[in-house]
C-alpha positions as a LaTeX table, in Angstrom:
\begin{tabular}{lrrr}
\hline
Residue & $x$ (\AA) & $y$ (\AA) & $z$ (\AA) \\
\hline
Unk1 & 11.49 & $-4.49$ & 17.33 \\
Unk2 & 10.30 & $-1.23$ & 15.45 \\
Unk3 & 9.36 & $-1.20$ & 11.89 \\
Unk4 & 10.55 & 1.58 & 9.42 \\
Unk5 & 7.17 & 3.17 & 8.95 \\
Unk6 & 4.36 & 4.51 & 11.38 \\
Unk7 & 1.65 & 3.65 & 8.93 \\
Unk8 & 0.44 & 0.07 & 7.73 \\
Unk9 & $-2.77$ & 0.07 & 5.71 \\
Unk10 & $-2.89$ & $-3.38$ & 4.69 \\
Unk11 & $-3.26$ & $-6.04$ & 7.31 \\
Unk12 & $-5.38$ & $-9.44$ & 7.69 \\
Unk13 & $-6.83$ & $-10.95$ & 10.77 \\
Unk14 & $-8.41$ & $-14.24$ & 11.40 \\
Unk15 & $-11.69$ & $-12.99$ & 9.97 \\
Unk16 & $-10.27$ & $-13.79$ & 6.67 \\
Unk17 & $-6.99$ & $-15.47$ & 5.91 \\
Unk18 & $-4.78$ & $-14.06$ & 8.45 \\
Unk19 & $-3.58$ & $-16.04$ & 11.54 \\
Unk20 & $-3.79$ & $-13.51$ & 14.16 \\
Unk21 & $-6.85$ & $-12.32$ & 15.81 \\
Unk22 & $-7.46$ & $-8.60$ & 15.98 \\
Unk23 & $-6.28$ & $-8.02$ & 19.42 \\
Unk24 & $-3.03$ & $-9.93$ & 18.92 \\
Unk25 & $-2.41$ & $-8.17$ & 15.55 \\
Unk26 & $-2.95$ & $-4.72$ & 17.12 \\
Unk27 & $-0.66$ & $-5.52$ & 19.92 \\
Unk28 & 2.00 & $-6.58$ & 17.48 \\
Unk29 & 1.42 & $-3.22$ & 15.61 \\
Unk30 & 1.72 & $-1.33$ & 18.84 \\
Unk31 & 5.08 & $-3.11$ & 19.58 \\
Unk32 & 6.34 & $-2.33$ & 16.07 \\
Unk33 & 5.77 & 1.38 & 16.64 \\
Unk34 & 2.86 & 2.08 & 14.44 \\
Unk35 & 0.47 & 4.96 & 14.83 \\
Unk36 & $-2.14$ & 4.33 & 12.13 \\
Unk37 & $-3.27$ & 0.98 & 10.84 \\
Unk38 & $-6.13$ & $-0.51$ & 8.68 \\
Unk39 & $-7.31$ & $-3.98$ & 8.82 \\
Unk40 & $-8.31$ & $-5.10$ & 5.14 \\
Unk41 & $-9.85$ & $-8.59$ & 5.56 \\
Unk42 & $-11.09$ & $-10.14$ & 2.36 \\
Unk43 & $-14.59$ & $-9.97$ & 1.40 \\
Unk44 & $-15.60$ & $-9.16$ & 5.08 \\
Unk45 & $-16.13$ & $-6.45$ & 7.69 \\
Unk46 & $-16.85$ & $-8.71$ & 10.55 \\
Unk47 & $-13.40$ & $-8.24$ & 12.10 \\
Unk48 & $-13.43$ & $-4.24$ & 12.26 \\
Unk49 & $-15.23$ & $-3.38$ & 15.43 \\
Unk50 & $-13.04$ & $-5.78$ & 17.31 \\
Unk51 & $-10.04$ & $-4.20$ & 15.60 \\
Unk52 & $-11.16$ & $-0.82$ & 16.40 \\
Unk53 & $-11.85$ & $-1.56$ & 19.88 \\
Unk54 & $-8.27$ & $-3.08$ & 20.47 \\
Unk55 & $-6.63$ & $-0.13$ & 18.63 \\
Unk56 & $-8.42$ & 2.43 & 20.85 \\
Unk57 & $-7.16$ & 0.38 & 24.01 \\
Unk58 & $-3.60$ & 0.90 & 22.93 \\
Unk59 & $-3.65$ & 4.39 & 21.35 \\
Unk60 & $-3.52$ & 3.67 & 17.44 \\
Unk61 & $-5.46$ & 5.23 & 14.94 \\
Unk62 & $-7.67$ & 2.72 & 13.09 \\
Unk63 & $-9.23$ & 3.01 & 9.62 \\
Unk64 & $-11.73$ & 0.40 & 8.84 \\
Unk65 & $-10.99$ & $-1.13$ & 5.53 \\
Unk66 & $-11.67$ & $-4.10$ & 3.18 \\
Unk67 & $-10.02$ & $-5.92$ & 0.27 \\
Unk68 & $-12.17$ & $-7.28$ & $-2.72$ \\
Unk69 & $-10.83$ & $-9.56$ & $-5.58$ \\
Unk70 & $-11.72$ & $-8.86$ & $-9.03$ \\
Unk71 & $-11.04$ & $-10.18$ & $-12.46$ \\
Unk72 & $-10.09$ & $-8.37$ & $-15.70$ \\
Unk73 & $-9.70$ & $-10.71$ & $-18.61$ \\
Unk74 & $-8.56$ & $-13.69$ & $-16.39$ \\
Unk75 & $-6.32$ & $-11.67$ & $-14.26$ \\
Unk76 & $-7.07$ & $-11.29$ & $-10.55$ \\
Unk77 & $-6.87$ & $-7.66$ & $-9.39$ \\
Unk78 & $-7.38$ & $-6.58$ & $-5.81$ \\
Unk79 & $-9.05$ & $-3.39$ & $-4.81$ \\
Unk80 & $-8.95$ & $-1.87$ & $-1.28$ \\
Unk81 & $-11.52$ & 0.23 & 0.42 \\
Unk82 & $-10.90$ & 2.59 & 3.45 \\
Unk83 & $-13.42$ & 4.05 & 5.68 \\
Unk84 & $-15.80$ & 1.31 & 4.71 \\
Unk85 & $-19.41$ & 1.54 & 6.15 \\
Unk86 & $-20.29$ & $-1.62$ & 7.84 \\
Unk87 & $-23.89$ & $-0.60$ & 7.92 \\
Unk88 & $-24.64$ & $-0.57$ & 4.13 \\
Unk89 & $-26.83$ & $-3.46$ & 3.73 \\
Unk90 & $-26.28$ & $-3.68$ & $-0.03$ \\
Unk91 & $-22.59$ & $-4.28$ & 0.48 \\
Unk92 & $-23.14$ & $-6.73$ & 3.00 \\
Unk93 & $-25.55$ & $-8.59$ & 0.80 \\
Unk94 & $-22.90$ & $-8.64$ & $-1.90$ \\
Unk95 & $-20.15$ & $-9.69$ & 0.60 \\
Unk96 & $-22.21$ & $-12.55$ & 1.90 \\
Unk97 & $-22.69$ & $-14.01$ & $-1.75$ \\
Unk98 & $-18.91$ & $-13.68$ & $-2.27$ \\
Unk99 & $-18.21$ & $-15.57$ & 0.77 \\
Unk100 & $-20.71$ & $-18.18$ & $-0.09$ \\
Unk101 & $-18.97$ & $-18.55$ & $-3.36$ \\
Unk102 & $-15.54$ & $-18.85$ & $-1.56$ \\
Unk103 & $-16.96$ & $-21.71$ & 0.46 \\
Unk104 & $-18.01$ & $-23.66$ & $-2.62$ \\
Unk105 & $-14.95$ & $-22.79$ & $-4.49$ \\
Unk106 & $-12.60$ & $-24.03$ & $-1.46$ \\
Unk107 & $-14.83$ & $-27.28$ & $-1.13$ \\
Unk108 & $-14.11$ & $-27.96$ & $-5.09$ \\
Unk109 & $-10.30$ & $-27.48$ & $-4.37$ \\
Unk110 & $-10.12$ & $-29.97$ & $-1.62$ \\
Unk111 & $-12.12$ & $-32.50$ & $-3.67$ \\
Unk112 & $-9.74$ & $-31.68$ & $-6.76$ \\
Unk113 & $-6.79$ & $-32.36$ & $-4.26$ \\
Unk114 & $-8.14$ & $-35.55$ & $-3.18$ \\
Unk115 & $-8.49$ & $-36.72$ & $-6.68$ \\
Unk116 & $-4.88$ & $-36.00$ & $-7.18$ \\
Unk117 & $-4.01$ & $-37.88$ & $-4.16$ \\
Unk118 & $-3.52$ & $-35.05$ & $-1.78$ \\
Unk119 & $-6.04$ & $-35.60$ & 0.98 \\
Unk120 & $-7.03$ & $-32.61$ & 3.13 \\
Unk121 & $-9.75$ & $-32.77$ & 5.71 \\
Unk122 & $-12.71$ & $-30.26$ & 4.56 \\
Unk123 & $-13.74$ & $-30.19$ & 8.39 \\
Unk124 & $-10.04$ & $-29.10$ & 9.14 \\
Unk125 & $-10.10$ & $-26.28$ & 6.61 \\
Unk126 & $-13.28$ & $-25.08$ & 8.16 \\
Unk127 & $-11.62$ & $-25.32$ & 11.57 \\
Unk128 & $-8.69$ & $-23.08$ & 10.62 \\
Unk129 & $-11.07$ & $-20.63$ & 8.96 \\
Unk130 & $-12.64$ & $-20.34$ & 12.29 \\
Unk131 & $-15.83$ & $-18.69$ & 10.95 \\
Unk132 & $-14.07$ & $-16.17$ & 8.92 \\
Unk133 & $-14.08$ & $-15.64$ & 5.13 \\
Unk134 & $-12.72$ & $-19.01$ & 3.72 \\
Unk135 & $-9.96$ & $-18.99$ & 1.10 \\
Unk136 & $-7.10$ & $-20.89$ & $-0.39$ \\
Unk137 & $-4.68$ & $-19.94$ & 2.43 \\
Unk138 & $-6.88$ & $-21.90$ & 4.85 \\
Unk139 & $-6.25$ & $-24.87$ & 2.67 \\
Unk140 & $-2.57$ & $-24.08$ & 2.24 \\
Unk141 & $-2.26$ & $-24.06$ & 6.19 \\
Unk142 & $-3.89$ & $-27.47$ & 6.27 \\
Unk143 & $-1.33$ & $-28.72$ & 3.50 \\
Unk144 & 1.39 & $-27.30$ & 5.73 \\
Unk145 & $-0.09$ & $-29.24$ & 8.85 \\
Unk146 & $-0.14$ & $-32.60$ & 7.02 \\
Unk147 & 3.47 & $-32.17$ & 5.58 \\
Unk148 & 2.57 & $-31.79$ & 2.00 \\
Unk149 & 4.41 & $-28.52$ & 1.60 \\
Unk150 & 6.84 & $-26.61$ & 3.99 \\
Unk151 & 4.99 & $-23.31$ & 3.90 \\
Unk152 & 1.92 & $-21.71$ & 2.42 \\
Unk153 & 3.67 & $-20.22$ & $-0.57$ \\
Unk154 & 4.83 & $-23.77$ & $-1.43$ \\
Unk155 & 1.23 & $-24.71$ & $-1.51$ \\
Unk156 & 0.23 & $-21.89$ & $-3.79$ \\
Unk157 & 3.33 & $-22.58$ & $-6.03$ \\
Unk158 & 2.78 & $-26.13$ & $-6.47$ \\
Unk159 & $-0.73$ & $-27.25$ & $-5.66$ \\
Unk160 & $-3.66$ & $-24.65$ & $-5.43$ \\
Unk161 & $-1.96$ & $-21.87$ & $-7.43$ \\
Unk162 & $-3.20$ & $-20.95$ & $-11.12$ \\
Unk163 & $-0.91$ & $-23.88$ & $-12.51$ \\
Unk164 & $-1.67$ & $-26.38$ & $-9.70$ \\
Unk165 & $-3.59$ & $-29.60$ & $-9.90$ \\
Unk166 & $-5.95$ & $-28.32$ & $-7.27$ \\
Unk167 & $-6.95$ & $-24.91$ & $-8.72$ \\
Unk168 & $-10.56$ & $-23.81$ & $-9.33$ \\
Unk169 & $-11.11$ & $-20.33$ & $-10.68$ \\
Unk170 & $-13.24$ & $-17.84$ & $-8.90$ \\
Unk171 & $-16.34$ & $-16.07$ & $-10.14$ \\
Unk172 & $-15.51$ & $-12.30$ & $-9.59$ \\
Unk173 & $-16.70$ & $-8.78$ & $-10.21$ \\
Unk174 & $-14.66$ & $-6.36$ & $-12.46$ \\
Unk175 & $-12.35$ & $-3.77$ & $-11.12$ \\
Unk176 & $-14.88$ & $-1.01$ & $-12.10$ \\
Unk177 & $-17.49$ & $-2.76$ & $-10.43$ \\
Unk178 & $-15.54$ & $-3.00$ & $-7.11$ \\
Unk179 & $-14.60$ & 0.68 & $-7.22$ \\
Unk180 & $-18.16$ & 1.51 & $-7.89$ \\
Unk181 & $-19.52$ & $-0.74$ & $-5.20$ \\
Unk182 & $-16.89$ & 0.80 & $-2.64$ \\
Unk183 & $-17.64$ & 4.48 & $-4.08$ \\
Unk184 & $-21.47$ & 3.90 & $-3.45$ \\
Unk185 & $-20.58$ & 2.65 & 0.18 \\
Unk186 & $-18.88$ & 5.90 & 0.85 \\
Unk187 & $-15.46$ & 4.25 & 1.20 \\
Unk188 & $-12.31$ & 5.20 & $-0.67$ \\
Unk189 & $-11.22$ & 2.69 & $-3.40$ \\
Unk190 & $-7.48$ & 2.05 & $-3.69$ \\
Unk191 & $-5.94$ & $-0.41$ & $-6.37$ \\
Unk192 & $-3.90$ & $-3.03$ & $-4.50$ \\
Unk193 & $-0.35$ & $-4.38$ & $-5.15$ \\
Unk194 & $-0.16$ & $-3.47$ & $-8.86$ \\
Unk195 & 3.24 & $-4.99$ & $-9.44$ \\
Unk196 & 4.92 & $-8.36$ & $-9.07$ \\
Unk197 & 5.93 & $-9.57$ & $-5.56$ \\
Unk198 & 8.47 & $-12.24$ & $-5.05$ \\
Unk199 & 7.12 & $-12.90$ & $-1.59$ \\
Unk200 & 3.55 & $-13.86$ & $-2.93$ \\
Unk201 & 2.81 & $-16.61$ & $-5.16$ \\
Unk202 & 1.43 & $-15.60$ & $-8.56$ \\
Unk203 & 1.53 & $-11.93$ & $-7.81$ \\
Unk204 & 2.35 & $-10.23$ & $-11.24$ \\
Unk205 & 2.28 & $-6.95$ & $-12.71$ \\
Unk206 & $-1.07$ & $-5.82$ & $-13.77$ \\
Unk207 & $-0.99$ & $-5.40$ & $-17.39$ \\
Unk208 & $-2.17$ & $-2.09$ & $-18.98$ \\
Unk209 & $-2.21$ & 0.15 & $-15.85$ \\
Unk210 & $-2.05$ & 3.30 & $-18.01$ \\
Unk211 & $-5.41$ & 2.23 & $-19.37$ \\
Unk212 & $-7.01$ & 0.68 & $-16.29$ \\
Unk213 & $-6.29$ & 3.71 & $-14.03$ \\
Unk214 & $-8.19$ & 6.18 & $-15.92$ \\
Unk215 & $-11.18$ & 3.84 & $-16.16$ \\
Unk216 & $-11.06$ & 3.22 & $-12.41$ \\
Unk217 & $-10.46$ & 6.96 & $-11.60$ \\
Unk218 & $-13.62$ & 7.65 & $-13.57$ \\
Unk219 & $-15.79$ & 5.66 & $-11.26$ \\
Unk220 & $-14.02$ & 6.76 & $-7.98$ \\
Unk221 & $-10.54$ & 5.33 & $-7.53$ \\
Unk222 & $-8.59$ & 7.62 & $-5.17$ \\
Unk223 & $-5.27$ & 5.88 & $-4.40$ \\
Unk224 & $-2.80$ & 3.14 & $-5.45$ \\
Unk225 & $-0.45$ & 1.08 & $-3.34$ \\
Unk226 & 3.02 & 2.39 & $-3.70$ \\
Unk227 & 4.73 & 0.93 & $-0.43$ \\
Unk228 & 3.91 & $-2.66$ & $-0.53$ \\
Unk229 & 5.14 & $-5.71$ & 0.91 \\
Unk230 & 8.58 & $-6.50$ & $-0.35$ \\
Unk231 & 8.74 & $-3.90$ & $-3.25$ \\
Unk232 & 11.89 & $-2.71$ & $-4.32$ \\
Unk233 & 13.19 & 0.99 & $-4.35$ \\
Unk234 & 12.77 & 0.83 & $-8.14$ \\
Unk235 & 9.29 & $-0.48$ & $-8.01$ \\
Unk236 & 8.26 & 2.04 & $-5.46$ \\
Unk237 & 9.90 & 4.87 & $-7.46$ \\
Unk238 & 7.78 & 3.70 & $-10.57$ \\
Unk239 & 4.67 & 3.45 & $-8.74$ \\
Unk240 & 5.14 & 6.89 & $-7.07$ \\
Unk241 & 5.43 & 8.26 & $-10.47$ \\
Unk242 & 2.32 & 6.61 & $-11.58$ \\
Unk243 & 0.49 & 8.11 & $-8.33$ \\
Unk244 & 1.76 & 11.54 & $-9.23$ \\
Unk245 & 0.69 & 11.16 & $-12.99$ \\
Unk246 & $-2.80$ & 10.10 & $-12.18$ \\
Unk247 & $-3.36$ & 12.25 & $-8.94$ \\
Unk248 & $-3.66$ & 9.28 & $-6.70$ \\
Unk249 & $-3.03$ & 8.96 & $-3.05$ \\
Unk250 & 0.08 & 6.80 & $-2.52$ \\
Unk251 & $-0.84$ & 4.01 & $-0.03$ \\
Unk252 & 0.32 & 0.66 & 1.08 \\
Unk253 & 1.29 & $-1.78$ & 3.72 \\
Unk254 & 3.03 & $-4.95$ & 4.76 \\
Unk255 & $-0.04$ & $-7.36$ & 3.66 \\
Unk256 & 0.59 & $-9.06$ & 6.79 \\
Unk257 & $-1.01$ & $-12.52$ & 7.40 \\
Unk258 & 1.31 & $-14.17$ & 10.23 \\
Unk259 & 1.29 & $-16.98$ & 7.49 \\
Unk260 & 4.75 & $-18.52$ & 8.17 \\
Unk261 & 6.24 & $-18.04$ & 4.73 \\
Unk262 & 10.01 & $-17.72$ & 4.62 \\
Unk263 & 9.77 & $-14.06$ & 3.34 \\
Unk264 & 6.95 & $-12.21$ & 4.96 \\
Unk265 & 6.91 & $-8.40$ & 5.55 \\
Unk266 & 5.84 & $-7.60$ & 9.15 \\
Unk267 & 3.65 & $-4.70$ & 10.25 \\
Unk268 & 5.51 & $-1.42$ & 10.17 \\
Unk269 & 8.17 & $-2.92$ & 7.65 \\
Unk270 & 6.49 & $-1.01$ & 4.66 \\
Unk271 & 3.67 & 1.66 & 4.35 \\
Unk272 & 3.02 & 5.24 & 3.28 \\
Unk273 & 3.67 & 8.36 & 5.28 \\
Unk274 & 1.42 & 9.94 & 7.67 \\
Unk275 & 0.91 & 12.65 & 4.92 \\
Unk276 & $-0.93$ & 10.11 & 2.88 \\
Unk277 & $-3.27$ & 9.38 & 5.85 \\
Unk278 & $-3.97$ & 13.04 & 6.04 \\
Unk279 & $-4.87$ & 13.22 & 2.40 \\
Unk280 & $-7.21$ & 10.10 & 2.82 \\
Unk281 & $-9.05$ & 11.93 & 5.65 \\
Unk282 & $-9.19$ & 15.17 & 3.73 \\
Unk283 & $-10.99$ & 13.29 & 0.84 \\
Unk284 & $-13.12$ & 11.77 & 3.44 \\
Unk285 & $-13.71$ & 15.02 & 5.03 \\
Unk286 & $-12.34$ & 13.85 & 8.48 \\
Unk287 & $-10.58$ & 16.21 & 10.56 \\
\hline
\end{tabular}
């Protein structure tokens, strides 16, 4: 079945918390009629070369990407980077530290769950991560396997989300620091999913967008996700106005993980136009 758009700039693979290998994901994107995609795994670029190779083999344009988590006054905000330079040693050193912190945090979550009476095998969590960037979704997948919850969203809502008994906070950089890091890398920073999503646990409106965006633009922000996941027509209209107001490229995508949640937008269900891709390429001076 074909999707409704030809562009999806927010996709995840097994190199972070997605459940499809790059080759499988790219094949699905081809079947869904996509022409341009970006893999934006959390805190890692390790899946990009494999994704690029798979994309070339099926004739899909590929934009190398990444997604970084940040903190602003206790609120987790994500920043995407497009045309990321994998060869940047400073970036890779920082990403390594972030992944190590993710590992420590995940282990603490498993221990907190055990104290609560919810026993999850740490080895199974690592098996599910399969060498990728370890995150809470891998714990959620293990909880589903054990029958504690019906799907990953239930796990976040009831056990490992902010209000859950297993929650452990992350040590994160600020949004400004993330945009600076990506700008210095030569990639194009884009503010991710700025409004509430019913399909995602804990995904709320970012507070104070009118103050945050100018601060991020000052250090290099070039875009904002307008077309995201399950966003409504009104949400997209609102975000498109914000993009126009601040001179940002309207980006977006499905944020597909193949997680098995009851509501999950598939590749090609949501995304920007090819014009947005061309604008990104113009900024990057790519013909």
